[in-house]
N, CA, C and O of each residue as an XYZ file, in Angstrom:
456
protein
N      29.365      1.500    -20.116
C      28.871      2.177    -18.845
C      27.786      1.793    -18.207
O      26.756      1.435    -18.778
N      27.984      1.853    -16.703
C      27.205      1.091    -15.749
C      25.497      1.820    -15.600
O      25.243      3.012    -15.771
N      24.568      0.820    -15.271
C      23.355      1.524    -15.353
C      22.776      1.828    -14.190
O      22.787      0.698    -13.701
N      22.360      2.393    -13.510
C      21.923      2.698    -11.935
C      20.720      3.253    -12.404
O      20.394      3.972    -13.349
N      19.826      2.378    -10.897
C      18.598      2.812    -10.243
C      18.128      4.283    -10.239
O      18.732      5.005     -9.445
N      17.202      4.832    -10.949
C      16.951      6.108    -10.337
C      17.232      6.088     -8.852
O      16.996      5.166     -8.072
N      17.923      7.584     -8.527
C      17.710      7.773     -6.954
C      18.629      6.900     -6.512
O      18.669      6.972     -5.284
N      19.562      5.925     -7.033
C      20.273      5.183     -6.083
C      21.377      5.925     -6.011
O      22.283      5.180     -5.636
N      21.964      7.547     -6.259
C      23.145      8.171     -5.700
C      22.175      8.826     -4.423
O      22.458      8.441     -3.289
N      21.513      9.399     -4.519
C      20.657      9.674     -3.255
C      20.207      9.294     -1.939
O      20.178      9.848     -0.840
N      19.717      7.687     -2.600
C      19.067      7.029     -1.721
C      20.702      6.426     -0.447
O      20.756      6.172      0.756
N      21.557      6.431     -1.367
C      22.803      6.232     -0.714
C      23.548      6.849      0.124
O      24.193      6.277      1.002
N      23.526      8.217     -0.093
C      23.553      9.296      0.760
C      23.004      8.975      2.125
O      23.511      8.540      3.159
N      21.583      9.404      1.704
C      20.743      9.316      2.861
C      21.352      7.727      3.572
O      22.080      7.831      4.559
N      21.138      6.790      3.219
C      21.219      5.351      4.190
C      22.324      5.301      4.831
O      22.421      5.097      6.041
N      23.349      5.507      3.957
C      24.818      4.811      3.984
C      25.286      4.937      5.687
O      25.849      3.962      6.186
N      25.028      6.160      6.525
C      25.622      6.093      7.797
C      24.806      5.232      9.155
O      25.224      4.935     10.274
N      23.698      5.040      8.594
C      22.969      4.016      9.525
C      23.863      3.188     10.364
O      24.111      3.336     11.561
N      24.431      2.046      9.318
C      25.061      1.089     10.427
C      26.414      1.843     11.358
O      26.974      1.189     12.238
N      26.737      2.946     11.108
C      27.754      3.461     11.276
C      27.539      3.766     12.650
O      28.414      3.451     13.457
N      26.078      4.565     13.188
C      25.562      5.039     14.335
C      25.338      3.913     15.371
O      24.920      2.790     15.088
N      25.744      4.456     16.894
C      25.789      3.733     17.890
C      24.009      3.055     18.363
O      23.562      2.410     19.311
N      23.558      3.525     17.362
C      21.886      3.803     18.036
C      21.079      2.212     16.677
O      20.004      2.030     16.106
N      22.133      1.628     16.750
C      21.356      0.546     15.326
C      21.996     -0.912     16.341
O      22.971     -0.969     17.091
N      21.110     -1.821     16.014
C      21.091     -3.663     16.610
C      21.235     -4.141     15.422
O      20.662     -3.967     14.346
N      22.308     -4.932     15.884
C      22.587     -5.969     13.969
C      21.364     -7.437     14.611
O      21.261     -7.897     15.748
N      20.860     -7.690     13.748
C      20.194     -8.992     13.920
C      20.909    -10.128     12.822
O      21.429    -11.172     13.215
N      20.863     -9.882     11.957
C      21.711    -10.600     11.148
C      22.572    -10.558      9.633
O      21.993    -10.479      8.550
N      24.184    -10.631      9.813
C      25.362    -10.030      9.386
C      25.403    -10.829      8.187
O      25.029    -11.980      8.408
N      25.780    -10.574      6.812
C      26.096    -11.360      5.650
C      25.395    -12.960      5.371
O      25.908    -14.072      5.249
N      23.904    -12.443      5.339
C      23.692    -13.682      4.764
C      23.427    -13.511      3.312
O      22.852    -12.616      2.692
N      23.950    -14.511      2.973
C      23.683    -14.908      1.091
C      22.994    -15.133      0.683
O      22.401    -16.171      0.977
N      22.532    -14.206     -0.417
C      21.067    -14.194     -1.679
C      21.293    -15.638     -2.104
O      22.318    -15.988     -2.688
N      20.272    -16.484     -1.782
C      20.179    -17.909     -2.792
C      20.233    -17.734     -4.178
O      20.773    -18.635     -4.819
N      19.600    -16.358     -5.029
C      19.461    -15.874     -6.104
C      20.629    -15.475     -6.913
O      20.772    -15.786     -8.096
N      21.419    -14.804     -6.250
C      22.306    -13.911     -7.468
C      23.710    -14.117     -6.038
O      23.755    -13.667     -4.893
N      24.699    -15.019     -6.852
C      25.836    -15.617     -6.248
C      26.712    -14.174     -5.806
O      26.702    -13.178     -6.529
N      27.357    -14.234     -4.684
C      27.893    -12.610     -4.166
C      27.089    -11.606     -3.678
O      27.627    -10.516     -3.487
N      25.697    -11.757     -3.389
C      24.939    -10.524     -2.891
C      24.704    -11.343     -1.589
O      24.316    -12.505     -1.702
N      24.976    -10.658     -0.025
C      24.700    -10.474      1.159
C      23.969     -9.662      1.346
O      23.722     -8.717      0.597
N      23.362     -9.969      2.687
C      21.914     -8.962      3.286
C      22.506     -9.125      4.533
O      23.032    -10.170      4.917
N      22.424     -8.152      5.130
C      22.574     -7.487      6.889
C      21.582     -7.063      7.101
O      21.201     -6.259      6.251
N      20.769     -7.285      8.103
C      19.559     -6.803      8.627
C      19.909     -6.145      9.910
O      20.856     -6.662     10.504
N      19.390     -5.190     10.424
C      19.461     -4.480     11.310
C      18.383     -3.682     11.752
O      17.455     -3.323     11.027
N      18.532     -3.368     13.126
C      17.049     -2.347     13.818
C      17.840     -1.352     13.814
O      19.063     -1.477     13.766
N      17.005      0.157     13.880
C      17.306      1.575     13.888
C      16.654      2.132     15.251
O      15.631      2.817     15.282
N      17.243      1.817     16.132
C      16.865      2.717     17.585
C      16.360      3.977     17.426
O      15.141      4.022     17.591
N      16.885      5.006     17.162
C      15.667      6.573     16.629
C      14.559      6.261     15.973
O      13.547      6.388     16.662
N      14.456      6.042     15.319
C      13.179      5.485     13.834
C      12.373      4.374     14.415
O      11.169      4.213     14.216
N      13.202      3.565     15.206
C      12.110      2.614     15.442
C      11.749      1.750     13.999
O      10.663      1.220     13.765
N      12.693      1.750     13.287
C      12.808      1.020     11.808
C      13.946     -0.085     11.541
O      15.085     -0.200     11.994
N      13.371     -0.677     10.840
C      14.311     -2.079     10.284
C      15.089     -1.685      8.747
O      14.548     -1.143      7.783
N      16.323     -2.080      8.850
C      17.308     -1.681      7.671
C      17.738     -3.091      6.924
O      18.174     -3.968      7.669
N      17.664     -3.328      5.753
C      18.470     -4.153      5.231
C      19.927     -3.418      4.131
O      19.940     -2.525      3.284
N      20.575     -3.968      4.471
C      21.871     -3.640      3.541
C      22.019     -4.954      2.771
O      22.014     -6.111      3.193
N      22.202     -4.297      1.079
C      22.682     -5.504      0.385
C      24.018     -4.990     -0.266
O      24.163     -3.800     -0.543
N      25.097     -6.044     -0.523
C      26.252     -5.881     -0.917
C      26.652     -7.043     -2.373
O      26.451     -8.254     -2.461
N      27.017     -6.475     -2.957
C      27.082     -7.373     -4.041
C      28.518     -6.365     -4.996
O      28.293     -5.377     -5.695
N      30.073     -7.047     -4.718
C      30.899     -6.301     -5.162
C      30.660     -4.899     -4.935
O      29.635     -4.666     -4.293
N      31.367     -3.873     -5.310
C      31.429     -2.579     -4.887
C      29.639     -1.759     -4.787
O      29.305     -0.583     -4.637
N      28.826     -3.044     -4.956
C      27.379     -1.941     -4.832
C      27.235     -2.591     -3.186
O      27.538     -3.684     -2.708
N      26.666     -1.434     -2.647
C      26.304     -1.135     -1.472
C      24.814     -0.609     -0.975
O      24.766      0.398     -0.270
N      23.770     -1.204     -1.298
C      22.480     -0.481     -1.510
C      21.725     -0.775      0.325
O      22.363     -1.491      1.097
N      20.380     -0.129      0.780
C      19.939      0.128      1.859
C      18.693     -0.031      1.839
O      18.399      0.156      0.658
N      17.864     -0.236      2.342
C      16.282     -0.024      2.046
C      16.044     -0.288      4.042
O      16.647     -0.946      4.890
N      14.689      0.759      4.056
C      14.327      0.784      5.329
C      12.760      0.623      5.309
O      12.255      0.509      4.192
N      11.963      0.601      6.360
C      10.749      0.371      6.670
C      10.355      0.949      8.287
O      11.290      1.218      9.041
N       9.246      1.079      8.651
C       9.120      1.104      9.954
C       8.860     -0.146     10.901
O       8.081     -0.941     10.376
N       9.126     -0.371     11.646
C       8.489     -2.079     12.929
C       7.193     -1.806     12.504
O       6.482     -0.808     12.387
N       7.096     -3.180     12.280
C       5.285     -3.775     12.520
C       4.911     -3.401     13.939
O       3.754     -3.050     14.167
N       5.821     -3.453     14.918
C       5.434     -3.462     16.147
C       5.562     -2.056     16.627
O       6.457     -1.370     16.133
N       4.822     -1.578     17.475
C       4.839     -0.510     18.336
C       5.091     -0.444     19.756
O       5.767      0.393     20.354
N       4.537     -1.314     20.160
C       5.689     -2.110     21.308
C       5.878     -3.813     21.507
O       5.091     -4.636     21.038
N       7.002     -4.118     22.243
C       8.194     -3.058     22.690
C       8.985     -2.133     21.527
O       8.913     -2.394     20.326
N       9.522     -1.343     21.917
C      10.250     -0.561     20.783
C      11.475     -1.543     20.556
O      11.865     -2.483     21.249
N      11.921     -1.065     19.451
C      12.990     -1.662     18.996
C      14.496     -1.820     20.085
O      15.341     -2.714     20.117
N      14.383     -0.717     20.788
C      15.120     -0.524     21.614
C      14.883     -1.341     22.510
O      15.888     -1.993     22.793
N      13.957     -1.612     23.114
C      13.568     -2.406     24.563
C      13.112     -3.914     24.256
O      12.301     -4.571     24.910
N      13.856     -4.333     23.053
C      13.438     -5.795     22.973
C      14.720     -7.005     23.259
O      15.791     -7.220     22.691
N      13.885     -7.769     24.648
C      15.064     -8.617     24.780
C      15.588     -9.484     23.979
O      16.791     -9.653     23.778
N      14.672    -10.071     23.489
C      15.141    -11.050     22.530
C      15.399    -11.185     21.074
O      15.197    -12.264     20.517
N      15.908     -9.971     20.318
C      15.863     -9.974     19.412
C      14.898     -9.356     18.528
O      14.040     -8.541     18.867
N      15.111     -9.813     17.357
C      13.843     -9.710     15.961
C      12.853    -10.540     16.639
O      13.184    -11.331     17.522
N      11.627    -10.379     16.246
C      10.234    -10.881     16.244
C       9.915    -11.522     15.058
O      10.662    -11.194     14.136
N       8.947    -12.428     14.738
C       8.673    -13.285     13.554
C       7.885    -11.933     12.539
O       8.023    -11.788     11.324
N       7.211    -11.225     13.308
C       6.206    -10.123     12.255
C       7.490     -9.016     11.344
O       7.450     -8.631     10.176
N       8.280     -8.813     12.148
C       9.513     -8.034     12.018
C      10.566     -8.817     10.991
O      11.296     -8.289     10.152
N      10.462     -9.888     11.230
C      11.726    -10.800     10.214
C      10.601    -10.980      9.058
O      11.243    -10.992      8.008
N       9.488    -11.097      8.818
C       8.639    -11.129      7.669
C       8.929     -9.618      7.110
O       9.477     -9.695      6.010
N       8.792     -8.703      7.399
C       9.067     -7.035      7.114
C      10.236     -7.344      6.323
O      10.260     -7.197      5.101
N      11.468     -7.887      7.199
C      12.817     -7.495      6.430
C      12.586     -8.391      5.281
O      12.857     -7.982      4.152
N      12.121     -9.547      5.458
C      12.176    -10.159      4.297
C      11.931     -9.389      3.239
O      12.688     -9.069      2.322
N      10.421     -9.022      3.504
C       9.761     -8.418      2.310
C      10.679     -7.255      1.478
O      10.918     -7.085      0.282
N      11.009     -6.656      2.523
C      12.558     -5.585      2.324
C      13.479     -6.052      2.063
O      14.207     -5.174      1.601
N      13.900     -6.860      2.066
C      15.103     -7.382      1.218
C      14.691     -7.581     -0.217
O      15.265     -7.043     -1.164
N      13.573     -8.458     -0.321
C      13.209     -8.547     -1.468
C      12.687     -7.544     -2.677
O      12.941     -7.629     -3.879
N      11.801     -6.473     -1.914
C      12.177     -4.961     -2.723
C      13.167     -4.530     -2.868
O      13.470     -4.491     -4.061
N      14.032     -4.081     -2.096
C      15.402     -3.812     -2.797
C      16.466     -4.681     -3.287
O      17.577     -4.224     -3.554
N      16.201     -5.796     -3.404
C      17.071     -6.314     -4.435
C      16.520     -6.621     -5.589
O      17.279     -7.064     -6.451
N      15.106     -6.474     -5.907
C      14.285     -5.926     -6.987
C      14.409     -4.328     -7.690
O      14.521     -4.165     -8.905
N      14.369     -3.263     -6.749
C      15.209     -2.189     -6.961
C      16.053     -2.309     -7.775
O      15.990     -2.173     -8.996
N      17.054     -2.626     -6.989
C      18.758     -2.549     -7.340
C      19.481     -3.616     -7.961
O      20.674     -3.876     -7.801
N      18.320     -4.448     -8.971
C      18.867     -5.834     -9.418
C      20.270     -5.293    -11.037
O      21.283     -5.756    -11.560
N      19.835     -4.716    -11.097
C      20.332     -3.930    -12.109
C      22.050     -3.983    -11.584
O      22.855     -4.784    -12.058
N      22.419     -2.864    -10.424
C      23.680     -2.897     -9.937
C      23.778     -4.342     -9.028
O      24.865     -4.464     -8.462
N      23.251     -4.946     -8.906
C      23.789     -6.096     -8.278
C      23.942     -7.489     -9.170
O      24.556     -8.495     -8.815
N      23.279     -7.308    -10.327
C      23.604     -8.354    -11.338
C      25.115     -7.709    -11.845
O      26.054     -8.504    -11.885
N      25.321     -6.505    -12.170
C      26.467     -5.776    -12.713
C      27.499     -5.826    -11.949
O      28.641     -5.785    -12.408
N      27.293     -5.900    -10.970
C      28.364     -6.324     -9.865
C      29.001     -7.705     -9.225
O      30.118     -7.911     -8.749
N      27.944     -8.509     -9.385
C      28.281    -10.128     -9.587
C      28.915    -10.546    -10.480
O      29.811    -11.361    -10.261
N      28.535     -9.962    -12.147
C      29.244     -9.910    -13.156
C      30.423     -9.317    -13.207
O      31.108     -9.818    -14.099
N      30.890     -8.575    -12.708
C      32.144     -7.821    -12.776
C      32.773     -8.478    -11.792
O      33.979     -8.477    -12.036
N      32.466     -9.165    -10.567
C      33.322    -10.282     -9.661
C      34.012    -11.098    -10.558
O      35.242    -11.115    -10.521
N      33.461    -11.701    -11.267
C      33.676    -13.040    -12.046
C      35.257    -13.009    -12.549
O      35.717    -13.949    -13.197
């Protein structure tokens, strides 16, 4: 039987619709995780809430995390040159936190992919 991080299913239901919305801006897609083979990260901005979101995928595990953008101006919707340095640092921290939070799930998915 697989172990899952507490709150896993609820978090999935809440965040899964984000990338399908028209109000997201993709910044980076399918970046390989250096510490776990088979884990990739996608980073995008959520326009309506001015948040950054990350999506981690490994096998059948597909999880999300999100944090408010560190910038109040310009809003994500109005940034001409994509993600800025402060938000990139925030997104890297978020992916690290999300990776740690769902490490059990990612490792199991990676192991099952072998």
